[in-house]
Each structure stands twice: as structure tokens, then as C-alpha cells.
N, C-alpha and C positions, 0 to 999 in steps of 0.2 A: 315127252311125257311129263305131265304136270306134277311138282311134287306134292307129297300128302300134306294137307292144310285144309284148314275151313276157309273156303272161298266164296262165303256167302254174299252174293252181290249186293244185298242191303246193308251189309256192314262197311264201316270206314274203319281204315287200319290207321292208327295214330302213332307218330314217333314225337314225343316232345323233347325239345332241347331248350337251352336257357333263354334264347330270344328268337325261337322259331318253333312253329308248330307245323310238321310235315304231315299231311294225311292223304290217303291214297283211296280211290274210288274205282271200283272195278268197270271196265268196259263191258258193253252189251253182248259181246260174242261169248256164248254159253261154252264154247269148246276150247276158249283160249285162257291164257293167265296174264292178259294184259290189263294193266291200270293206268290210271291217269294220276300223277304225282302233283299234289298242290302244295304251296307253301303260304304260310301266314307268318309274316316277319316282322320284327321291330327294328326300326331305323332311328338313329339318334345323330343329330349334327347340330352343334352349338351356333348361336348368333353370330354373323360375321359383319361387324360394322361396316367394312369396306365393299360387302357385296362381290368379293372375287368370283365365287360360283353362285348361281341363283338357287341351288339346293342346300340353304342353310336354315337355321332357326326351326328344327324340326324334331319332334319327337312323336312317332306313330308306329302303330301295329297296321298291317295293310297287306292284302293278296299281293303276291310277287308272281314267280315264274311257274309254268306247269310242264312236267315232263312226261313223255309215253314210257312207260317201264314195264317190265317182265317180273312178275313175282317169282322169287326163288325160294322163299321161306315164310316163316310166320311173319317175320318182322324185316325181311330182306329182300331188296328190289334192284334189278339192274336196269340201267338206261338202255333204250333200244335204238336211240337216236344220238347224235353227237351234240346236241343242244336241246334247249326248250323249244316246246311247240308255242307256247306263250311267252311273249317277250316281258321283261321286268317292268313294264311301264304301268302307269296309273290304271286301276280299275273303278276307282270310286269318285273322287272328286279333284277337279282341277278348274278354279275360276279365276278370270282375269278381269280387273278393273281397267278402265279406260287410262290410257297413257301409262300404264305400268309396263315394266319389262317383260315380266314373267307371269305365270299363273301362281296361285296359292293353293297349296293343298298336297298331302301325300309327302313321298320323299323324292320324288323326281323334279319337284318344283319347290318343296319347302314352306316355310311360314305357316306351320301347322304345329300345335303345341297340344299333346294329350293330357288330360286332367286325369283320366283314369280308364281301365280296361278289365273287363271280367270275362272269363272263358267257363262256359258250362259243357259237359260231356255227357249226354243222356240225362240232361237237366241237374246235374250234380256239378256245383262249382269246384274247379281245381285252380291252383296257383300255376299259372303258366312258366314260371321260372324254375319248376321243379320237374327235371326230366323224368320220362317215363315211357314205357310202350304198351298199347292196349287196344281193344277194338270197342266200337261203339256204334249206335245207329244215328246220332246227331251230334252236331257241334253248334253251339251258340255263342257268338261273340259280339260284345257289345262296348263301343267306347264313346267317351266325350272328350271334345276337343275345343281349341279356338283357332280360327284363321286369322292371320296377321297380314296386314298391308305390306306389299313389296316395297322395300326402301329404295329402289332405283327407279326413276320416273322420268318421263319426258317433261321437260319445262323449256318453253321459248324455243323449240326445235333442239334443245340438247338434253342428253341423258345425265340426270343428276342423281348421286347418292346421297340420302339424307337418312340417317339411322333414326331420327326422331319421329319419321313416319311409321316406325314398327309398332302400330296400335292394334288390338283386337278388333275385327270388323265384323265377325260373325262366329255364332256357336254352331258347332257341328256335331250331331250324333249319327252314328252308323250302327246298324244291328245286322250281322250275318247269322243266318240259319241255314245250316249246311246238312243236305242228306244225300244219300247214293244218287238219287234221281235229279237234283237240282241245287242250286246254290242261290238263296233269296237274300237280298240286300234291301233293307229299309233305310232311308236316309232322313234327315231333318237338318235344315240351316235356318237359323233365326238370325237375323241382320241387325247389327247393333249401331250402324251408320247410315248416314245418306251417302251414296255413291251411284256412280254409274258404271256399268259392266259392260264387257264386249262380248264375252261368251261363258257359259257356265256348264261345263262338261260334268255331268251328275251320274253318268253311268258309261263305262267303256269297258272294252274288252281288246287288249292288244295280241291278237292271234297273229301268228307269224303267217307271211306268204311263203317264203322260202326259210330253210331251217336256219341259213347262216346269213341272211339279209338278201344278198344278191346271187347266192348259189346254194347248192346242196339240194336236200330233199324239197319237194314242192308240197307244202303243208296245206294250204288252201288256195283254190283257183277259181271257185264259184260263188256267188252271192244273190239271195233272193230276200224279198221283205214282204210283209203283209198286204200291203196296198198296191203291190207292182209284181205281176206275173213273170216279168222278165228274169231270166238266170244271167247274171252279168258276169262277163269274163273278168276276173281280177288276178289273172295269173302272172302278171308283169307290173313292174312299178311304173309310175307315172301315168297311169290310164286316167282318161279324162271324160268318161261316159257319165251317165245319171248317178250311178253309186258314189261318185266322188263329189257331186254337186249337195249343197245343204238344202235338204228338203223337209219341208213340215209334214206333220200328220203320221209319220211312220211311228208304229209301235213295236215290232218285232222284225228282227234281222237274223239271217242264218248263213253262215260261210261255211263251205265245206271243200275237201279236197276230192276230186273224181277218182284219184288213185292211192291217196295216203291213208284213206281209212279215219280221217280225223274230221270232226264237224264241231262248230261252236254256235250257240245261238244267244241272243240277249233280247230280252223282252221288257219293255216298260209296261208294267202292270196297271199302275195307279199313281195319279198325282193329285195334289190338292188343288191346283191351278195349272192351267195350259196357257202359258203365255203367248202372245201373238208371233214372236220370232222364234218359238221353240223350232228345233231342226233335228235332224240325223244327217251324218255322212260317214264314208268310209276313207281312210287314209289312203293316198297312193304313194306314200314314202316308201323308200328302199327297205325300211327296218320290217315292215309289217302290213297287213290288212286290217289296222285296227279300227274297231267300231266306235263310234262317237255318238252319244246322245246329248245335245245341247239343250238344257232346261230353259234357258231365257233368251239366247241371242242378244243383241244389244237391248239393254233396258236399264231402268233406274229403280233403286230400291231405297227404302227408308226404314229407321229403327222399328222393331216389333214386326217387320213382314217375315213370314214364315213359308218355307218351301217344305213339302213333303212328297216322298217319292217312293214306290215299291217297283224293284226290279228284280228280274230272274235271269240266271245264267245255266246254260245247260250245255256240257262239253261231253265228248265221248270219242272213244276209239272203237271200232268194229273189227280190228286186227286180232 
């Protein structure tokens, strides 16, 4: 029996905490009280001149994990699985220069420092640090940041750590527009230096394959894309078919579980330039069936070069 509450499927239920904004979107089953619980969180790690871990030199707000939950009260929810259905990996930006040891962007890789962040709920700005609970129909989040060069790099066949390499290489702006039916992400990169890139993931979705990596609930096991009618089996890690190959020209990808009731879709709606080495692939790692869209592949950029992209995420539970 569903508890008495307003379960308007067009509403977002919001719980604001000091460095996290939790929002809940109802699944499409009208007879159910299942929601998906999303997290927008702030991550901060100081600069480490020794680069002991790659994810340092960061201050970012970003999308994090997603859980399937049951609504039990106006602002109370209970997890229905023992872990998240979306891993805490990056969704937005992870770019690697040639000869760098790691990507730059987000908190998984670091080297991104936020200059500002603003949040709007139904077009009314609120301070994200003030806790609160309420419902709304839209969330807008915009931030501006700088991407910094990885200080660990390959030189004459040796990995060298040089803290003087930590210079800003690009401006990064991201704009999330969140509604019950979709999450839209607009991003802009303006390059500040001449550099060579190996890949530039500019939209990702780390949807789980199995709930606990190699075990527990099967979350996704099938995948298809707009330019290929094949429904690929992605139920086990290490798969080596077409879904794992870097393929150009793909704009929209959907992964789902044949028995989990979970689906996830990621679509590139628009870019200001389609570079010749752009591509898409799905990770076959044990952690997840992560969807990757690479804006550039191998390429060179110069100061003043600008990348613009619009992406759309649609996740759902039909349970």
C-alpha cells in the first residue's frame, strides 16, 4: 500500500545538504512508488605536488551515484538494492593529453578547479549550502571551472612528476537542466594552450552491469544504438563484440536489463564541430557497462578553439 503523499510524476523531490543535493525522480510505473535517487555532490581535494594519487587538485560539483529507492514518506526513501545502479564515476568531462598519466576533469581524475557554481530551483536561485527539503519541477545548475595539466607525464620512457606543469589548459562550463523526464547537459570547453590530446570523454554514464561489480543483481545486460539494430549482450565483463569497439557516428545509446526493470539512455543532441576521430564505446570492465562518448579521439587543439556539446540522459525504473 502506497503511503499517503503527493506522488506527482512531474515533480522532483529535493533534499539539500551542505555539500550535496539529493533529488528523486519517479519511475514510470503508475502503480508503483519507486523512484531514482540522484546525487549532485561537491568534491574537494587539495593540490599534491608529489601526485601520490591522481585525483588531487580539484574542487567540483558533479553528478555522482544513482540508487533505486522506494518512497516511504514526503521526504523519506528506502533503498531497494544494496548499492547504487549507477557507479560514482564521471558523467561529464574526462580529457587526456598525450603522454599524461591520467585524465583531467571531475573528482575521479582531478585537476579541475571550480570558479563558481549556481543552483536554480523552478528558476529561483538558492544557496546550495543551506539545507532544506521541497519539491519543484526543474533544477538548473551551472558552473565555470579551469582544467589543469596533469603533473605526472612520460618523458624519455620514464614517468616524471613535475609540479610546475600544473597550468590551466582549458576553461570548462557545464549547465545541467533537470526535469522528471530527462537530464540535459550543455558543456563548453575553450582551450588556452596548444596541446595534443589522446581522447576527450565529454559525456559518459557509468551504469552498472551487476550491482556489486562481479556479483549480485544484474542491472543491465543489453545495449543498442541508433545506427545499429543489433541488441548486444553486455551481461558479462570482458565482452569483445562491436559494443566495446570505438565506433564513429553514433549519437544515441540505450542500455537496459531484461529482468531488472532499469534502463539508461545517453544521446548526443548537438555539437558545434564533429571531429574526424570522434567515437563511442561501452566499457567491458568489471565495474560497469559505462557509456563513453569521445568528442575528439586523437587530435591537436590551439588557444581559442571552442567545443560545444548538448547531451541528454534518460534513466528509468519500471518496477
